[in-house]
N, C-alpha and C positions, 0 to 999 in steps of 0.2 A: 533292179536288173531289168524288169519289164519296161520301166521308163526309158532306159538306155536303149533297149532293143527297138522300141517304137521309134525313137529318135533316129537310130541308125537306118531303119526301114525308110523313114521319110527322106533322109539324106540320100539313100541309094536310089530311090525312085526319082528324086530330083535330077540325079546324074544321068539316068537312062531315059527319062521322060522325053518321048518324041514331041516336038512342038515347033510350029512354024514361027513362033515368036519367042524372044528371050525376055527376061524381066525388064531389061533396059529398053527393049523395043515397045513393049505394051505399057510401060510406066508403072507396073504394079510390082511391089517389092516382095511378093510371095507367089507360090504356085497353089493350085486347088486340086484336091483329091476327092475321091469317093471310095467306098469300100465295096469290093467285089466278093460276094459269097461264093461264087463259082471258083474264083482263084484263091480265095482265102487270104487276101491281102488288100492293101490300099492301092489304088491305081489312079493315074492322072485323069483329070476331067477339065472341061472348059471353066473359065473364071465364073464363079457364082455370085461373088460380092466384090464391089470395088470401094476402096477407101474414099470417103467424100470429104471429111473435115475433121479437124482437131481443134477443140476449144478448151479454155481454162476459165472462162467467165461467162455469165449470163446477165445481161442488163447491167453490167458493171459489178456484179457480185462475183468475186473470185472464189474458186474452189480451193479447199485446203485438205489434202489427203482424203478424198471421198472414198467411202466404203461400199455403198450399195446403190442400186438404181432400179426403178420400176417404171412401167408405162401403163396407164389406165385405158379404159375403153374409149375414151375421148381423145387419146393421143396427147395426154399431159404427161410430161416426164418429171419424176420425183427423184432427187438425189440426196443421199445421206451425207451431208457435208461435215464429216466427223469432227475435224479439228476446229471448225467454226461453231460447233454445237448447234446445228440447225439442219433443216431440210429445205432444199430449194425445189420449188414447183415451176416448171417452165411449159408454157402452152405452145405446142407446135403450130397451132392454128393462128394465133394472134401475137405470138412471141412475148406475151406478158410473163413477168417473173414475180413470184410471190415467195416470201420468206416465212417459214413455218417453224414454231417451236423455239424461236430465239428467246433466251431468258428462262426457258423451261428445260430444254435438252442440254446435255453435257457432252456426251460422246456417242451420238447415234450411229449404229453400224448396220441396221437393217430397216428397210422400208417396204411397205406393201399396201396396195389398195384392194379393199374387200369388195365382195358383190354388193354390199350395202353402200358403196361409195365412200366409206370412211378411210382415212389414212392411219395406218398402224406403223409404229416406230419402236424398234428394239434399241434401248440405250444401255451400252455396255458400262459406261461410267456410273450412271445412276442405279444400275442393277434392277432396272424395271423396263417395262414396255408400256406404251401408251396408245390410246385411240384418240384421234383428232377428227372432228367433224366440222364441215364448213357452215358458218353462221351468216346468213344473209344480212341480218341487221347490222353486223359489225364488219362485213365483207372480209372475214378472217377465219382461220381455223382455231377452234377452241378444244381443249382437252376434255374428253367426256368419260374416259374409263382408264384405269390403271391395272396392270398385270404385274404382280410381284410375288416374291417368295411367300408361300403359304405358311401360316403360323400353326405350329404343332401338328404338322403333317407327317404321317408314317413314311411317306415317299422321300423325305429329305432327312438325312442324318445331320447332326450338328456341324459336322466338318464339311458338308457339301457346300460348294459355292453356287451362287446364283448370278450368272453374268450373261444376260440375253445378247445374242449377236445377230440373229435373224428372226423374222416373224412372217407367217402366212396365215390366211384364214380359208376355211372350206366353204362349201355352198350353204351350209347352215350358220355361217358366221362364227363358228368356233375358232379360237385363236390358238395357233401352234407356235411355241417359242423354242428356238434352238439355243441351248445353254452351252457355253464354251466348256469343252472337255467332258461333258456329261455322257456316260455310257447308257443312260436310261432311255435315250431317244428324245422326242419332242415333248415338252411340257404343254399339256392341253388345258385351255381355260374356256369356260362359257363366256359369251361376249360381254357379260356384265362384270367379269373379273374373277369369278369363282373357279378355282383349280379343281380338276377332277381326274387327273391321271397322266400317264405317259403314252406315247405312240411312236412306233416306227424304229425302235432300237435295233441295231445290228445284232445278229446272232453269231455264235461261234460256228464257223463253216462245217457242215456235215460232210466232210471229205472222207475218202477212203482211209487216209492216214489216221483221222480222228476216230473213225469206226474201229479200226484195228487196235488203237490205243485203249479204247474203252473195253475191248474184249480181253486184251492181254495183260493190261496193267494189274498189279496187285492193289490191295485196298489203299495203302498209303500213296502210291503213285497216282491212283484215280483221284484221291483227295486233292493232291497237288495240281493234277491236270484240270479239275473242275474249278480251280481258282483262276483259270484263264478268263480274261474279260474281253468282250468284243470291242471293236474300235468305235470311238465316238463319231457321230455324224459331223460333217463339216459344213453342209449347207442344204437348203431345202427349197422347194417351189411347189406350186399347185396347178393342176390343169383345169380346163374348162368344166370338167365333170366333177371337180372337187376332190380328185385323187391326189395324194401327196407324193412328191418325188423327193429323193434324198441322194446326196453324194457323200462319199467317204474317202478321205486321203488313204492311198494304198490299195484301193479297190477300183477296178476299171469301170468307167461309165457311170451310169445312174441306175437307180431302182425306182419303179413306180409301184406304190402300195395300194391295195384295195381297203375298203372300210373294215375288213376283218383283220387287218394288219399283216396280210400275206403279200408276197411279191406278185403283182398283177402282170407286169411286163418289165423288161429291161433292155438297155441298149445292146445291139449286137456287136459293138466294137466301141472302144473308148480309151481315153488316157486315165492313168491312175493317180493323177495329181490335179484333179479338177478343183476350181475355186468357186465356181457359181453355175447354176442351172436355171433356166427360165422357159416358160411355156408361152409360145407366141400364137399367131393366128392359126385357126384350124388345128390347134393342138400340136403344131410342130414344136420341137424342143431344141434349144440351143444350149451349149455349154462352152466354157472357156477354162483353159487350164493355166497353171502357174507360169508357163512359158509364153502364153498368149495365143495358143492354137485354139481356134473356134471350130466347133463341130455342130452341124445341124442334123437333126433326126426327124423321121416321121413320128407320129404318135405311137406307133407300135415298136419304135426303137431301131428302125432301119436307118443306117447312116446315109445321109444325102451328100453333105459336103464337109470337107476339112480344109481350113485355110488360115491365113495370117501366121503369127509366130513371134519369136523374141526379136527385140530391137538391138542388133549388134553394132549399130552405128550411133548416130546422134539424132534422137527424136524424129525417126522416120515415120511419116504418115502411114498408117495401116499396120504397124508393128508395136509391140509393148515392152515396157520395162518391168512393171509390177502390176499386172491386171488384177482387178478385185471383183468386178461384177459385170453382168451382161443383161440386156433386155431387148425387146422387139416391139415395134409399133404395128399398127393395123396394115400398113403397106409393106411389111416385112423388112423394113430398115432396121439394122442392128446397132445398138448403142452399147459401148463398152468403156468402163472406167480404168484409168491407169493411176494407181495411188502415188507412185513415186513422182510422176510428172504433174499430178493433180489436173488431169485432163480427161475430157470425154471425146471418144472417137466414134464417128458414125460411118457405117458401111451401107451401101445401097445395092439391091439385087440387080444382076445383069438380066438381059433378055432371056438367057438360058435358064437362069434360076426362076424367073417369072413363069416360063413355060412349064418347068417342073412343078411349081407350086399350083398352077392352073390345072394340070393333069392330076396332081395329087388331091386337090380339093374335090374334083369330080369323082375320083376313085374312092376316096373316103366317105363320100355321100352315097356310095353304091351305084353311081351312074357310070358303070363300066363301059357301056357302049359309047357314051359321050366322051369318055376320056381316051378312046382309041386313037383319034387323030393327034391330039397333043402328045401322047406317048410315042407315037410313030415319029413325030417331029424331034422328040428328045433322042430317040435311037439314031436318027440321021446325023445328030451332032456328037453322040457318044454311044457307040455300039456295045460298050461294056457296062452300061448303066442298068444294073440288075432290076431295079424297081420298074423301069419301063418295060422290060420283057415280061415281068409278072403282070403288070397292068394290062398289057396287050393280050396276054394269056387269059386273064379273067374276062376281058371284053369278048374274046372269041367263045369262051365257055358260056357266057350269058346269051350268046347268039346260037348256042348249040353246035358250034363249029369245033368239035372236040379234037380233031386231029391237029388243027392249027393251034388250038389251046395247048395241047401237050407239047408241041414243038417249042413254043415260047416259054412254057413252064420249065422245060429242060435247059433252056438258055439262062434262066434266072436262078 
């Protein structure tokens, strides 16, 4: 129901959105929105990202139902080329393509590059995950560690499956595996392959309805009620501070967890059918849902932009049939995979998005006064951009201009 409501809101805003350009005139097959806390709804904004390209091959290597993508600190792109049983590494700097894991991998569905520079791969088909490290002498990646179902562990019942679909590592190089359908959260391993527990499982919501049930149910009803199980995680990511993010189908937006396994922050708005989440430069967060809508957030979870969507025609650049993964490079270019078409789409930020990112970077570094002018420029382009009003308010507050600060705080 929530998914239908969000879709209807998007369609309604599209119909009433005042714009000097139509989609046909500006050549972009979608509108862009942001979320207004003041109005409590999504509102139109300037184009933030433009569709740049669609490709299905790299250096003659064709993609076949790709499942996951990541970008490392040197702007190398890694794609889990699932049906081909390999990972493709593509350098954005010199356009060199490298094939990794061919003959070793069977059905890789998750890829991640750790702080140690190693490549981690979750293989659903082999029911294992692997660590690959680059070897200079052979100019290739070699397998150096394996993460698999632990033997004689109290954490796993004999009937429990072990099917890794995603993998991330934290700043201590601990390895987190997302297991398909598991309600226990992420399986956590030491980097050498030793399993030591679970992390990040969803909890049964502590809603008013559930509290009332716990108080009013009789003993048998409570026993039946406690048999309720939380929803399994659907995907995961890690931010620059090593904090784990999770998304769950049927739950809106994402959660960011601290090391104590409690919710540290979460998105202020979001779709409830997300398929992937990724943390980009300056800890900005991007998600993509099953219909192809991309959302970008600040590191605190404030919605910046919502754009793209489903492809209702034939292979329209900028729209999706079956999105599976998303990633961002150091220049804020966005990369998104479409499994049905076996393609990679690239989106580049507009001048407006770059201005927002510039102001946001200064703001997050605590340079409130330096961020004042960029935020003012953002407001000139969109007076409903909440974060700009808050940023200007913080800048005035830092200068002890309290009346001006309160004015902009009220607008945000």
